[in-house]
C-alpha positions as CSV (number, residue, x, y, z in Angstrom):
1,M,0.0,0.0,0.0
2,Y,1.3,3.5,-0.9
3,E,2.0,5.5,2.2
4,P,1.3,9.3,2.1
5,A,4.2,11.4,0.8
6,E,4.7,14.9,-0.7
7,D,2.3,14.2,-3.6
8,S,-0.5,13.1,-1.2
9,F,-0.1,16.2,0.9
10,L,-0.1,18.5,-2.1
11,I,-3.3,17.3,-3.6
12,Q,-4.8,17.0,-0.1
13,K,-4.8,20.8,0.2
14,E,-7.0,21.0,-2.9
15,V,-9.3,18.2,-1.7
16,K,-9.8,20.1,1.6
17,R,-10.6,23.3,-0.3
18,L,-12.7,22.0,-3.3
19,A,-14.2,18.6,-2.6
20,K,-18.0,18.7,-2.8
21,G,-21.1,16.6,-3.3
22,R,-20.6,13.0,-4.3
23,V,-16.9,12.2,-4.2
24,L,-15.0,9.4,-5.9
25,D,-11.4,8.8,-4.7
26,M,-9.7,6.8,-7.4
27,G,-6.7,4.9,-6.1
28,A,-7.6,5.5,-2.5
29,G,-4.4,3.9,-1.1
30,S,-4.0,4.8,2.6
31,G,-7.4,6.7,2.5
32,I,-5.8,10.0,3.3
33,L,-7.8,11.9,0.6
34,A,-11.1,10.1,1.2
35,E,-10.8,10.9,4.9
36,T,-10.0,14.6,4.1
37,A,-13.0,14.8,1.8
38,L,-15.3,13.3,4.5
39,K,-14.4,16.1,6.9
40,S,-15.9,18.7,4.5
41,K,-19.5,19.8,5.2
42,K,-19.9,20.2,1.4
43,V,-19.3,16.5,0.8
44,K,-22.4,14.1,0.8
45,S,-20.6,10.8,0.3
46,V,-17.3,9.3,-0.6
47,L,-16.6,6.1,-2.7
48,G,-12.9,5.0,-2.4
49,V,-11.6,2.7,-5.1
50,D,-8.3,0.8,-5.2
51,I,-6.8,-2.0,-7.3
52,K,-5.4,-3.6,-4.1
53,K,-7.6,-5.5,-1.7
54,E,-5.2,-4.8,1.1
55,A,-5.7,-1.0,0.6
56,V,-9.4,-1.3,0.5
57,E,-9.5,-3.4,3.7
58,H,-7.3,-0.9,5.4
59,C,-9.6,2.0,4.5
60,R,-12.7,0.1,5.6
61,N,-11.1,-0.6,9.0
62,S,-9.6,2.8,9.6
63,I,-12.3,5.1,8.2
64,K,-15.5,4.7,10.1
65,S,-18.2,6.8,8.4
66,K,-21.7,6.1,7.2
67,K,-20.9,8.4,4.2
68,A,-18.0,6.3,3.1
69,K,-17.8,3.1,1.0
70,F,-14.7,1.3,-0.4
71,M,-14.3,-1.2,-3.2
72,V,-11.7,-3.1,-5.2
73,S,-11.5,-2.1,-8.9
74,D,-8.9,-1.5,-11.6
75,L,-9.9,2.1,-12.3
76,F,-13.6,2.1,-13.4
77,T,-13.8,-1.6,-14.5
78,K,-16.0,-2.6,-11.5
79,V,-17.4,0.7,-10.5
80,P,-21.2,0.7,-11.2
81,K,-22.2,3.5,-13.6
82,P,-24.2,6.1,-11.7
83,K,-27.8,6.9,-12.8
84,P,-28.5,10.4,-14.1
85,G,-28.5,12.8,-11.2
86,Q,-26.2,10.6,-9.2
87,L,-23.0,11.3,-11.0
88,F,-19.9,12.3,-9.0
89,D,-19.3,16.0,-8.3
90,T,-15.7,15.5,-7.4
91,I,-13.3,12.8,-8.6
92,I,-9.9,12.7,-7.0
93,F,-7.0,10.9,-8.6
94,N,-3.4,10.7,-7.3
95,P,-2.2,8.1,-9.7
96,P,1.0,6.1,-10.1
97,Y,2.8,8.4,-12.6
98,L,6.4,7.3,-13.0
99,P,7.7,5.3,-16.0
100,E,7.9,1.6,-15.1
101,Q,11.3,0.0,-14.9
102,E,12.2,-3.4,-16.4
103,G,11.9,-6.2,-13.9
104,E,10.0,-4.0,-11.4
105,L,7.8,-6.0,-8.9
106,W,4.0,-5.8,-9.4
107,E,3.7,-4.3,-5.9
108,L,6.0,-1.4,-6.8
109,K,4.6,-1.0,-10.3
110,T,1.0,-0.5,-9.0
111,N,2.2,1.9,-6.3
112,I,4.3,4.3,-8.4
113,A,4.5,3.2,-12.1
114,G,1.9,4.6,-14.4
115,G,2.9,2.5,-17.4
116,K,5.8,2.3,-19.9
117,H,6.1,6.1,-20.2
118,G,4.3,7.0,-16.9
119,Y,1.1,8.5,-18.4
120,E,-0.7,5.4,-19.5
121,T,-2.7,5.0,-16.3
122,I,-3.8,8.6,-16.6
123,S,-4.8,8.0,-20.2
124,R,-7.0,5.0,-19.2
125,F,-8.5,7.1,-16.4
126,L,-9.4,9.9,-18.8
127,S,-10.9,7.5,-21.2
128,G,-13.5,6.4,-18.7
129,V,-14.0,9.2,-16.3
130,N,-16.6,11.2,-18.2
131,E,-19.3,8.6,-17.8
132,Y,-19.0,9.1,-14.0
133,L,-18.5,12.8,-13.8
134,A,-21.4,15.3,-13.4
135,P,-21.7,18.0,-16.1
136,D,-20.4,20.6,-13.7
137,G,-18.2,18.2,-11.7
138,I,-14.4,18.6,-11.2
139,I,-11.5,16.2,-11.3
140,L,-8.5,16.8,-9.1
141,L,-5.5,15.2,-10.7
142,L,-1.9,15.0,-9.5
143,F,1.1,14.2,-11.8
144,S,4.8,14.9,-12.2
145,T,7.1,16.4,-14.8
146,I,8.5,12.9,-15.2
147,T,5.0,11.8,-16.4
148,G,5.3,14.4,-19.2
149,K,3.3,17.6,-18.7
150,M,2.8,18.2,-22.4
151,Q,1.5,14.6,-22.8
152,V,-1.0,15.0,-19.9
153,D,-2.2,18.4,-21.3
154,A,-2.7,16.8,-24.7
155,L,-4.6,13.8,-23.2
156,I,-7.0,16.1,-21.4
157,S,-7.7,18.1,-24.5
158,Q,-8.2,14.9,-26.6
159,H,-11.0,13.9,-24.2
160,M,-12.8,17.2,-24.7
161,M,-11.9,18.5,-21.3
162,E,-10.1,21.6,-20.0
163,F,-7.7,22.1,-17.1
164,E,-6.5,24.7,-14.6
165,Q,-3.2,24.4,-12.7
166,L,-4.0,24.8,-9.0
167,N,-0.7,24.0,-7.3
168,K,2.8,22.8,-7.9
169,M,5.8,21.7,-5.8
170,N,9.5,21.2,-6.5
171,I,11.1,18.2,-5.0
172,S,14.5,16.7,-5.5
173,F,14.2,15.4,-9.1
174,E,10.8,16.4,-10.3
175,Q,8.0,19.0,-10.1
176,L,4.5,18.0,-9.0
177,Y,1.3,19.5,-10.4
178,V,-2.3,19.5,-9.3
179,Y,-4.9,20.2,-11.9
180,R,-8.6,20.9,-11.7
181,I,-10.2,19.4,-14.8
182,R,-13.6,20.1,-16.1
183,K,-15.7,19.1,-19.1
184,T,-15.6,21.6,-22.0
185,R,-18.6,23.5,-23.2
186,F,-18.7,21.2,-26.2
187,R,-18.7,18.0,-24.2
188,K,-21.5,19.3,-21.9
189,V,-23.7,20.2,-24.9
190,L,-23.1,16.9,-26.6
191,E,-23.8,14.9,-23.5
192,K,-27.0,16.9,-23.0
193,K,-28.0,15.8,-26.5
194,G,-27.5,12.2,-25.5
195,V,-24.1,11.6,-27.0
196,A,-22.1,9.0,-25.1
197,K,-18.7,7.4,-25.3
198,I,-17.1,10.4,-26.8
199,A,-13.5,9.5,-27.8
200,P,-10.7,11.2,-29.8
201,L,-10.3,10.2,-33.4
202,G,-8.0,12.8,-35.0
203,K,-6.7,16.3,-35.1
204,G,-6.8,18.5,-38.2
205,H,-5.3,21.9,-39.0
206,R,-8.6,23.7,-38.0
207,G,-10.7,21.1,-36.2
208,L,-10.7,18.3,-33.6
209,I,-12.4,15.0,-34.5
210,F,-14.2,12.7,-32.1
211,T,-16.5,9.7,-32.3
212,G,-19.5,9.0,-30.1
213,M,-22.7,7.1,-29.7
214,W,-26.0,8.8,-30.4
215,N,-29.4,7.1,-30.8
216,R,-27.5,3.7,-30.7
217,K,-25.4,4.7,-33.7
218,K,-21.8,5.6,-34.0
219,I,-21.3,9.2,-35.1
220,T,-18.4,11.6,-35.8
221,I,-18.1,15.0,-34.2
222,K,-16.0,17.9,-35.4
223,V,-15.1,20.8,-33.1
224,Q,-13.4,24.1,-33.9
225,R,-9.9,24.2,-32.5
226,Q,-9.6,27.0,-30.0
227,D,-5.8,27.2,-30.1
228,I,-5.4,28.7,-33.6
229,D,-6.1,32.0,-35.2
230,A,-8.5,30.6,-37.9
231,K,-12.1,31.0,-36.7
232,G,-15.4,30.0,-38.2
233,T,-14.1,27.2,-40.4
234,V,-16.3,24.6,-38.7
235,D,-19.4,26.8,-39.0
236,N,-18.6,27.3,-42.7
237,E,-18.4,23.6,-43.1
238,V,-21.9,23.2,-41.7
239,V,-23.3,25.8,-44.2
240,Q,-21.7,23.9,-47.1
241,L,-22.7,20.4,-45.9
242,K,-26.4,21.5,-45.6
243,R,-26.3,22.4,-49.2
244,L,-24.2,19.5,-50.5
245,N,-26.2,16.8,-48.6
246,K,-29.2,17.7,-50.9
247,H,-27.1,16.5,-53.8
248,G,-25.7,13.4,-52.2
249,I,-22.3,14.8,-51.4
250,G,-20.5,14.6,-48.0
251,P,-21.4,12.7,-44.9
252,K,-25.0,13.1,-43.6
253,L,-25.2,16.1,-41.2
254,L,-27.0,15.1,-38.0
255,F,-27.0,18.2,-35.8
256,Y,-24.8,21.2,-35.2
257,G,-24.2,24.3,-33.0
258,K,-21.7,27.1,-32.7
259,D,-18.2,25.8,-33.6
260,Y,-19.3,22.1,-33.8
261,F,-21.3,19.6,-35.7
262,A,-22.0,15.9,-35.8
263,Y,-22.4,13.7,-38.9
264,E,-22.8,10.0,-39.7
265,Y,-19.7,7.9,-39.0
266,I,-18.1,6.7,-42.2
267,G,-16.3,3.4,-41.7
268,G,-13.8,2.5,-44.5
269,D,-10.4,3.3,-45.9
270,F,-8.9,6.5,-47.3
271,I,-8.7,6.3,-51.0
272,R,-5.1,5.2,-51.5
273,Q,-5.4,2.5,-48.7
274,Y,-8.6,1.3,-50.3
275,F,-6.9,0.9,-53.7
276,D,-4.1,-1.1,-52.1
277,R,-6.4,-3.7,-50.6
278,K,-6.1,-7.2,-52.0
279,D,-9.8,-7.7,-52.3
280,V,-10.3,-4.6,-54.5
281,K,-10.6,-5.2,-58.2
282,K,-9.7,-3.0,-61.1
283,S,-13.4,-2.4,-61.8
284,D,-13.8,-1.2,-58.2
285,V,-11.0,1.3,-58.6
286,T,-12.4,2.8,-61.8
287,A,-15.9,2.9,-60.3
288,V,-14.6,4.8,-57.3
289,L,-12.7,7.3,-59.4
290,K,-15.7,7.9,-61.6
291,A,-18.0,8.4,-58.6
292,V,-15.6,11.0,-57.1
293,F,-15.4,12.8,-60.5
294,E,-19.2,12.9,-60.6
295,Q,-19.3,14.6,-57.2
296,M,-16.6,17.1,-58.5
297,Y,-18.8,17.8,-61.5
298,K,-21.8,18.5,-59.3
299,M,-19.8,20.8,-57.2
300,D,-18.5,22.7,-60.2
301,H,-22.1,23.3,-61.4
302,L,-23.2,24.3,-57.9
303,G,-20.5,27.0,-58.0
304,L,-18.7,25.6,-55.0
305,N,-14.9,25.0,-54.8
306,K,-13.9,22.4,-52.3
307,E,-10.1,23.2,-52.4
308,E,-7.4,20.6,-51.8
309,M,-8.7,18.1,-54.4
310,H,-5.2,18.0,-56.0
311,H,-4.1,16.1,-52.8
312,P,-7.3,14.7,-51.2
313,V,-5.5,11.7,-49.6
314,K,-7.5,12.2,-46.4
315,H,-10.5,13.8,-47.9
316,I,-12.0,10.7,-49.5
317,I,-13.1,7.6,-47.5
318,V,-14.4,4.6,-49.4
319,G,-17.1,2.9,-47.3
320,K,-19.7,0.3,-47.6
321,G,-20.6,-0.7,-51.1
322,N,-17.4,0.9,-52.4
323,R,-19.1,4.3,-52.0
324,P,-16.6,7.2,-51.8
325,V,-17.5,9.9,-49.4
326,L,-15.9,13.3,-49.4
327,L,-14.8,14.8,-46.1
328,D,-13.5,18.1,-44.8
329,F,-15.4,21.1,-46.3
330,E,-13.8,23.7,-44.0
331,R,-12.3,25.6,-46.9
332,C,-15.2,25.1,-49.3
333,K,-16.6,28.3,-50.7
334,P,-18.6,29.8,-53.6
335,K,-16.5,30.5,-56.7
336,T,-17.4,31.8,-60.1
337,K,-15.3,29.2,-61.8
338,P,-14.7,26.2,-59.5
339,H,-11.9,23.8,-60.4
340,N,-12.9,20.6,-58.6
341,V,-12.8,18.4,-61.7
342,T,-9.5,19.7,-62.9
343,Q,-7.9,19.5,-59.5
344,F,-9.0,15.9,-59.1
345,A,-7.7,15.1,-62.6
346,Q,-4.3,16.5,-61.5
347,F,-4.4,14.1,-58.5
348,V,-5.3,11.1,-60.6
349,I,-2.2,11.5,-62.8
350,S,0.1,12.6,-60.0
351,G,2.8,10.5,-58.4
352,K,0.6,10.6,-55.2
353,L,-1.9,8.2,-56.9
354,L,-0.4,6.6,-60.0
355,P,1.6,3.9,-58.1
356,H,-1.6,2.8,-56.5
357,L,-3.4,2.6,-59.8
358,Q,-0.6,0.7,-61.5
359,R,-1.1,-2.1,-59.0
360,H,-4.4,-2.7,-60.8
361,N,-2.8,-2.4,-64.2
362,I,-4.5,0.9,-64.8
363,K,-2.4,3.0,-67.1
364,M,-3.1,6.7,-67.3
365,N,-2.0,8.8,-70.2
366,M,-0.9,12.0,-68.5
367,L,-0.9,14.1,-71.6
368,D,-4.4,13.0,-72.6
369,M,-5.8,13.7,-69.2
370,L,-4.2,17.2,-69.1
371,N,-5.7,18.0,-72.5
372,L,-9.1,16.8,-71.6
373,A,-9.0,18.6,-68.3
374,R,-8.0,21.8,-70.1
375,K,-10.8,21.4,-72.6
376,Y,-13.3,20.8,-69.8
377,S,-12.0,23.9,-68.0
378,E,-12.7,26.0,-71.1
379,R,-16.2,24.6,-71.7
380,R,-17.8,22.7,-68.7
381,T,-20.2,20.6,-70.7
382,R,-21.3,17.1,-70.0
383,E,-19.7,16.0,-73.2
384,N,-16.3,17.3,-72.2
385,F,-16.7,15.8,-68.7
386,D,-17.7,12.4,-70.1
387,A,-14.5,12.3,-72.2
388,I,-12.5,12.4,-68.9
389,L,-14.6,9.5,-67.5
390,E,-14.0,7.5,-70.7
391,L,-10.2,7.9,-70.3
392,L,-10.6,5.9,-67.0
393,G,-11.9,2.9,-68.8
């Protein structure tokens, strides 16, 4: 069992000051933080959790309070999910946070080691904590510079949460930090709409991407990045998707608000990875290329320029039924003379795609494609567009 030390005393100060309502003490250990919380008049109840039976038995024997319960669990694995209205108002976590050493005993690992790099236990904690935390609840988290402050900061943001540094302490070879962590405005709005199991999926130049469950279906959520100068790009994407969805272009928009929106989850592969799959035939490849070109043709005639179609390696996902879906319309805008078809034609004959086509014995005459694209650019007729499709076979 981990005995109280400098880290325990540092976070204890914040527990004494901020603990309220229903409290969950994750990794209770000696029980020092649970006991501190119980002394506050603002605290209704405390649930102490620890992976070690020895620690739980110690807490049960030493802390005599009708407001306290203790149980054995590896993080949230055995903690019952609270009903709405019974979520925790305060969750305390003083985790093992040092990088584990080769050959280290299990007892020592579970006391002080947080995984190979030190932050893995915190990562697992953050992955599950939101299903237990009240909308306006707080997390009190302690960690060290040895854990990796930048990594911890990133993990918090990736789970649609925000933090405030409450305290810090220098000791011999490290600096300790105590954070207060809350759900972001976006997460609270999404959870209120019934979105559950929100998890990070990716990070773009202008947006953060998450997945979630809504109405028993997996969805994708895009949120405007707050750490960059570019603003309004996500709201612009909503405007364009509302229009494009009417023409069968883009993922289906489900709901939206200021600086965020949700759309149907598109499972599948990015276009180059799809072309490299062993089960994909030559006819599948040409069908996908033609389907993308058709969408580009529609956008040209709608007067919308998508941008970046000369290098759309992460802008096209091929999903069920070999259906290509266009993604990322942040930079899409009205234009008198859009160049979606011509940009995609450039991509098809570029070194970025040609090797993937050659695997299927698809040979593209670069000069012919350039001439046809130029002809189409001058007169955007269906006849000139069909000539490009015919070149694909």
